[in-house]
N, C-alpha and C positions, 0 to 999 in steps of 0.2 A: 706392118701393117697400116694402111691408110684408111681415112674415115670412110670413104665410099666402099672400099673392100670390105671393112669391118661390118657395116650395115647389111650388105648383099650377102655376106656369109652368115650374119645373124639370122637372116630371113630363111635361108636353106637349113640352119641348125633348128630353128623353131618348126619348120614344116617337117622335118624328118623325126620330130620327137613329140608325138601326140600324148604319151604316157610316160611316167617314170622310167619304165623298163627300156623304152625306146631312146629315151635321153641318155641313159647310162650306156646303151649300145652304141649310140653316136659318139659319145665321149670316148668310149673304148676304142673305137676304130681311129679316131684322131690320135689319141695317145700311142697306139700300135704305130700308126704311120710315122709318129716322131720318135720312135726308137725306145718307148717306155716298156717296162717288163711287167707282166701281170704277175702277182703274188697270190698263192693259194693259202688261206687261213689254215688249212688242214695240215699244211707242210712246214718244214723248217725254213727260215729264211736267211739268207747269206747275202747282206746288203753291202754294196760297195760305194766308196765315195765318188761323186760326181756322175751319178747314175739317176735315171728316172724310173719310178715304180709306181703300180697302182694295185689296189685291192677293191674287190666288188663284194657286197653283201646283198643277198635276197635278190640280186639282179637289178635292184632300184635305187641303191646307195653306193657311192664311189668316193674313194680316198686315193688322191694321186699326189706324188711328192717327188721332189728332188733332193738328193742327199746332200748336195753341195760339196766344196771342195775342202772345208774344215770340219773339225769335230762338231757334231750337233749339240753336244752338252755345253761347250763353251761358247757356241755361236748363237744358240737359240734357233726358232723356226718362225718363218714368216707365213703366218697362216690365213686363208680366206675361207670362209664358209657360206654355203647357199643351201637351198633345197630344191628337190627335183619334182615335188608333187604340187598339184594345183587343184582348187575347188572343182568339182565336176559331178557328174551323174554316173554311178557305177551299177552294172547289171547285177540283179540279185541272183542267187544260186538256182532257184526255180522260178525263172522270169515269165514263163509264157502265159499271156492273157489273150484269151479269144472272145471277141464281142462283135456280134453282127458281121461276122466274115472278116473283121479286121484282126491282123496279128500284132500284138503289141508286147513290149518287154517291160517288166516291173524293174524300177530303178531305186537305188539308195542314194541319198544326197551325201556327197563326201566333202566335209569341210563347210566353211561359211559361204555357201554359193549365192550370188545374186540371181535369184530364179528367173524373174520376168524376161530377161533377154534371151533365155533358152527357147522361148516360143518362136515358132515360125523361122526356124533356122534349119539349114541343111546340115544334117548330122552324119558323121561316120563313127566308126567303131573301131577300137584298138586296145591291145593289152598283152598280157601273158595268159598262155594256156598250158596246162599240165596234161599229157597224154600218155596212154599206153601205146607203144609203137609196135611194128610187126615182129620185133625181135622179143617182145614181152618185157621190155624196159621202160620204166617211168622216166619221162624227160619233159623239160619245158621247151617251149617255143614261143616266139613272138608271132602276133597276127595284126595285120593293119588293113581294114577294107579299102582305104585310100579313095573312097567315093562316097557321095551321099547314100545312105542307107535307111535313113530314119528321119522323121519330124515330129515335132510336138505342136500340133496344130491350135491356134487361139480359138476360143469360143466368139462367134460373131457378136459384135457390139449390139445387134437387134435382139439377141437372146441374153445379153448382159448390160443392160443400160447404164450400170455404175462402173463399167470396166474402168473408165478414165478417172473415177474420183474415188473409187473404194475397191481396188482389185487387190484380193489375196490369193496366195497360191498355196493348195493343199499338196503337200509332197508325196503322199499316198495315192491320191486320186486324179490329180491334174497332170501329172509329169510323165506317165508312161508313153514313150514314144510310139508311134504308129510305123511299123517295119514293111508290112505288105498286106495283102488281102489273100485270104485262103478259103476253099470251100469248107463248109461246116463240118464235112466228113474227113478232112485232112487232119492227120495226127503228126505232122512234122513237128519235131522238137527243136528247140534252140541248138541243143548238142549237135542235131544233124546238120543244121545250117553252119555251125561253127567248123565241124569236121570237113565239110564241103569247101569252105573258104580255104581252110589250112591246106587241103590238097591241091587247090588250083593256085595257091600263093607260093607254096614251097616245094610241092611234090612229095610231102612227107607222107608215108604209109602208116596210117593210124587204125589201131583196133578199137580204141576207144577214148572219148574225151573224158577225163577224170576230175577237172576242175579248171577254173579260170578266174581272173581278175581283169575285167574289162571296163572301159570307160567309153561313153559317148564323147565326141569333141566336135567342134566346129569345122565343117568340111572346107571353109573359106580360109585359104592361106593368108600367111603374114604379107603385109604390103605397106607401101609408103602412102602416106595421106597428107592432103594439104595442096594449096596451089604451087607452093615451093618446096614440097616434100619435107615439110618442118616436122612431120610426125610419123610414126611408125605404129600401126596397129596389128594385133595379133591375139590369139588365144594364148594363154600361160605365160605371158610375160613376167607375171608373178608365179615361179620365180626362175624360169629358165633363162631369162635375160642375165641374171647374176651367175647362174651356172656356166653360161657362154663366156661372159667376161671374165670369171676366174680362170677358166680353161685356157683362154687366149693368154691371160696374163702368165700362167704357169708355162706354157709352150714356148712363149717368147721372151721369158726373162733370160738373163745371163747363164743361170745355173751355178753361178759361183757360191751363192748362199742357200742354205737349207730353206725349202719353201714348200708348202703344202696346200692342197685344195681338198676340202670335204663337202660333198653334196649329199645331203641326208634326205631320205623319204620321210613322210609323215608329219612334216612340220604343220600342216594345215589342220591336223587332228590332235595336236599336243605333243607330237615327238616322242611318245613313250612307246618304243618298240625296239627289237634288237638291233634295227639298223637306223632308228631316229636319233636326233641329238640328245635325247634323254637317256639313250642306250649306250652300250659299252664300246661301240665300233671305234670311234676316234681314240679312246683311251687304250683300247686293245693295240691298235697299230703303233701308237706312241710308245707303248711299252716294249714292243718288239724292236722298234727302231732305236730308241734311247737307252734301253736297259735300266739298270739301277740309277743313271743319270737323269731320268725322266723328270724329276722334280726340278732339278738344277736347269735343264733345258727350258722347262716351261716358264721358269722365272726370268729367262732371257728372251722369251717369246711374245708375240702378240698375235691375236686373232681379229681379223676384219669381218665382221658378219654382214654379208651384202644381201639385202632385201629391199624390195621397191618401197617408195614413200609416196604419201598422198601429196599430189600437187594441187594447187589452188584451182579449183573449178570456177570460171568466170561467171556461172549461173548460181553458185552457191558459196560465194566468198566468205560469208559469215560463219562457215563451218571451220574456219582456221584462226589461229590467234594472229592478230593483225601485224605483229612483228616476226612471224615465223610461218610465213606462208611461201612454200617453195613453187617456183615457176618453171614450167617445162623449158629445156633448152638453156637454162642458166646454171646448170652445174649439179653434180650429185649432192645428196642431202645427208648431213650429219644428224642423226636422230638421237634426241636427248630425253630422257624421262627419269626424273630423280627418284621415282617408285620402282625403279629397277625393272620396268617393262622393256627397256632398251638398256644394254650394258655399257654404253659409252660413258667415260669419265673425262675429266678436262685432260688428263694427260695423253689419252689415246686420241681424243679429238685434236689435240695440239700437234700431234705427229702428222696425222693427215693433212691439216691445214699447212703444215710446214712443207711437205712434199708437194702439195698441190700448188702452194704459192711459188715454190722453186720453179715448177714447171710452167708457171704463168697460166694456170688452169682455175676455172671458176668453182666455188662451192658454196652451199647453203646450209642452214640449220632449220630443223623442224622440232618444235615442241607442241604436243597436243593442246587444245583448249582446256583450262582448268575445269571446265564444266562437263567435260566429255571423257569417256574411257578411252583407254589407249590400247592399241594392239601390241603384239610381241613378236619376237623372232627366235632363231636358234642362238642368238647372241647371249642372252642371259643364262640359257641352259648350258652352253658350253662354257662359259665363264665360271659357272657354279661347279660344274663337273671337274674341270681341269685346273681352276685357280689361275687361268691366263688372263692378262690385260686384253680387254676386248672393246671394239668399237663397233657400233652400229651404223650403217651407212645404205643409201639406196638411190637409184635413179628415180625422180619424181614420175608419178603415173596418174592417169585417169582411169575411171572405171574398175578399180581393184576388185577381183573376185568375180568380174562379169565374164561371160563366154567370150568377149572380146574386149581387149584392154589396149590403153593408148600411152605412148611415151614420146618425148621429143627425140628427134633423130640425132641430136648432138651429144645427149647426156651418157649413153652407153659408152661412146668412144672415149669421153672425157674420162669416166671411172676406169676404163681399161688402162688408160695411160698412167694413172696414178698407182693402181694396183700392181702393174708391171714393175714400176720403179720401186714400190714397196717390197716386192718379192725379191729384188736384188740388192736391197739396202744392206750396206755392210753392218750397221749397228741399229738395233730397235730400241732395246732397253739394256 
């Protein structure tokens, strides 16, 4: 896969994945096309050497792996981790708000959302819906309106003279998007609108909508930015970019060595769920793969937690340590925090640097300013749960947790090349 092909395919992946459920569905399709076999956690597994497999939990987390040609216990596993979720606005269970003929939907803030950029954007809606079908069976289905269906209008500056100097956002009262206008006597419910969309989208015959997990998202698709296409802008780069890089690395590795990709949901809200990084999903898969030798396999393994890093913003350069300011398009960022907000240690960082240097590719290092708090990733959680040597790394980006984020168009492909080599490395530790 060449650089241009990589970025064009990345844009397609991002546009096809407005929610964690859609991201997992997209990855599933690509794994199926590559000959990977889906595993059911409810059934017995009979794994064979030299094969590719994957398991899905809750429809929003996925683990895919190649068994390799050697015994996993004595060869170890080359693991890459990412997360499928992004900060967003989720529709509440009873969302209908009717005011002055405007039909709005109440929303709940999911994760650490940068709220101001959500105003005056064309918004669409997607997610998972649970329905009662015509046969009386409860089933899940995906929905994606794929067009602008809502907007959160700003209040005019004439009515808020301090908007540019002292603007705050009340998540309860300021954020309900405007969806349409209705007569005061109209009793249309959101479930009615959802059922109508599902019928038109999939032809599914539905008795009743029983529940949903839906998110608003930016209707503007991913695109190149810059006079020379130096940048790529999109929603959900944190962290679908890493999911895509990990998937391409797994699909294009030699398959000789045992390699695994885990993409967990719920990282943005702490990872404590059945399918989150603090949950049992990865450990359960490794138990069934490695059996009684799981501990020995992990001792020979390494995890690379791939999650984007904060690039130096030219308008806010004082927000970085002067010796640790990652620049877009100058390579992936090894993330270090000695208080274990990142799981990197000198040994895991050294292996990445060694592979990167062998390939003649750039890399950078990030440490947060000593007078600022540090974010975290699935890296420390996975390291703590499994006892596996772990590296935290990521592509530098701007506008993290905004509705539209930005990366350098070179860095994703650089990280892909290193992770592909890592996944086919004969020896890790």
